[in-house]
Each structure stands twice: as structure tokens, then as C-alpha cells.
C-alpha positions in Angstrom: -0.2 0.0 0.0 1.7 3.2 -1.2 1.6 6.4 -3.0 4.0 6.6 -6.2 4.7 10.1 -7.1 5.9 10.7 -11.1 6.5 13.0 -14.1 9.2 15.3 -12.6 11.7 16.7 -14.7 14.3 19.3 -15.7 12.4 22.2 -17.0 13.9 25.4 -18.6 12.0 28.7 -16.6 8.7 29.5 -17.6 7.9 26.0 -18.7 5.6 23.4 -17.8 5.7 19.9 -15.9 2.7 17.3 -15.0 3.2 15.5 -11.5 1.2 12.5 -10.8 0.3 10.7 -7.7 -1.0 7.3 -7.8 -2.0 4.7 -5.3 -0.9 1.3 -5.5 -2.7 -1.2 -3.8 -4.9 2.2 -2.1 -7.5 3.6 -3.4 -7.3 7.3 -3.4 -11.3 7.5 -4.3 -11.9 7.9 0.0 -9.0 10.0 0.0 -8.3 13.7 0.3 -4.7 14.4 -1.3 -2.2 17.1 -0.9 1.2 18.1 -2.8 4.3 18.9 -1.0 7.8 20.2 -1.7 10.9 20.2 0.0 14.4 21.5 -0.3 17.5 20.1 1.4 17.8 22.2 4.3 14.3 24.4 4.3 10.8 23.1 6.0 8.6 21.1 3.9 5.7 23.0 3.0 2.1 22.4 1.3 1.4 23.5 -1.9 -2.4 22.7 -3.0 -4.7 20.0 -2.1 -7.7 18.7 -3.1 -11.0 17.0 -1.4 -12.2 13.6 -1.7 -15.1 14.6 -4.3 -13.0 17.2 -6.3 -15.5 20.0 -6.0 -12.8 21.9 -3.8 -8.9 22.6 -4.5 -6.8 25.4 -2.6 -3.6 26.6 -3.5 -0.6 28.4 -1.7 -0.7 32.1 -2.7 3.6 31.4 -4.4 1.6 28.3 -6.5 -1.8 30.1 -7.2 -2.7 31.2 -10.9 0.1 28.6 -12.1 -0.6 25.3 -11.0 -3.6 23.2 -11.5 -4.4 20.0 -9.0 -7.2 17.6 -10.1 -8.1 14.3 -10.1 -9.1 11.3 -11.9 -10.6 8.6 -9.5 -11.3 6.0 -12.4 -7.4 6.6 -12.8 -6.8 6.1 -9.3 -4.8 9.5 -9.8 -4.3 13.1 -8.4 -2.3 15.6 -10.8 0.1 18.8 -10.1 -0.4 20.2 -13.8 2.8 23.3 -13.4 2.8 26.1 -15.9 5.0 29.0 -15.5 7.8 27.3 -13.6 10.4 29.5 -11.6 13.5 28.3 -10.7 12.2 28.7 -7.1 10.0 26.1 -8.1 12.7 23.9 -8.0 12.1 20.5 -4.9 11.3 17.4 -4.5 7.7 17.1 -4.7 5.5 14.6 -2.4 2.1 13.8 -2.3 -0.2 12.7 0.7 -3.4 11.0 1.2 -5.3 11.6 4.4 -9.5 10.5 5.0 -9.3 13.5 7.0 -10.2 17.0 5.8 -9.1 18.9 8.6 -5.6 17.1 8.9 -5.1 17.4 5.0 -6.3 21.0 5.2 -3.9 22.2 8.1 -1.1 20.1 6.7 -1.5 21.6 3.8 -2.2 25.4 4.8 0.0 25.2 7.9 2.3 22.6 8.9 2.6 19.6 7.1 3.7 17.8 10.5 -0.2 18.0 11.0 -0.9 14.8 9.2 -0.6 11.6 11.4 1.5 8.5 10.6 -1.8 7.1 9.3 -1.5 9.6 6.5 -0.3 8.1 3.3 3.2 9.6 1.5 4.7 9.1 -1.2 8.9 9.3 -2.5 8.6 12.0 -4.3 9.8 13.1 -7.8 12.6 15.7 -8.1 12.1 19.1 -10.1 14.6 21.1 -11.4 13.6 24.4 -12.8 16.8 25.8 -15.1 17.8 27.3 -17.9 
């Protein structure tokens, strides 16, 4: 039972990438899913999250208007479309899933540590924005 994140790579500033978060032995249909990112030496930060049904999304201000989170429950996958990438977007991007609306909301919007050991985490995919 795990999450797997895919789609990272090297892209020039202003470019685009689409990340995927897939459940393996885990049905994402019943889980809220969030994207986080981490740079060595810096605190992990929430980026965006989407509710179980996909009827609501949230974005941190630093990605608002550039990133879009979506889900396809039939494919058991959550996506993060990233456009207008900047060098400061360079990070390891991780996805997490949790059945609790409040844990995911606070985890993304305030402190990732609010997600508990019962939450599911993917291994991360590296995004590098550089010319």
C-alpha cells in the first residue's frame, strides 16, 4: 500500500510539467490528497490539495494561478499541472493522502507535521527548474 509520484524532471524557467500521484493498493477515491515540496535545508511546505470528491481545491499563494490540482478517481490518480515554472519551484515534490479533511487542510495550509503516521506519503519526484 503506497503512493507513487511521477513526472518530475528538468525544465527551463517558464516551462511546464505535470506530476502524477498514483495509489498502489490504495484507493484514492476515499482520500483527500495534497502536494508538498521540500528543498534540502528548508522546511517541507504544502503546495495544494484537493478533496475526496474533487469539489474543492486549495493553493498556496506562491503557486496560485500557475499550478492546477485535479483528480481522476477512475485512474486512481491525482495530478499537479505546473506552468510558468520558476527556479524557486525547484524541489522534491511529494504527495500525501488522508481521509481527514481537517488534517489535510491544516497539513497543507499550515504545517505538514499535522498529518499523522496514519497518513499516506509518496516517495517524491524531483523537479528542477534551470536554464
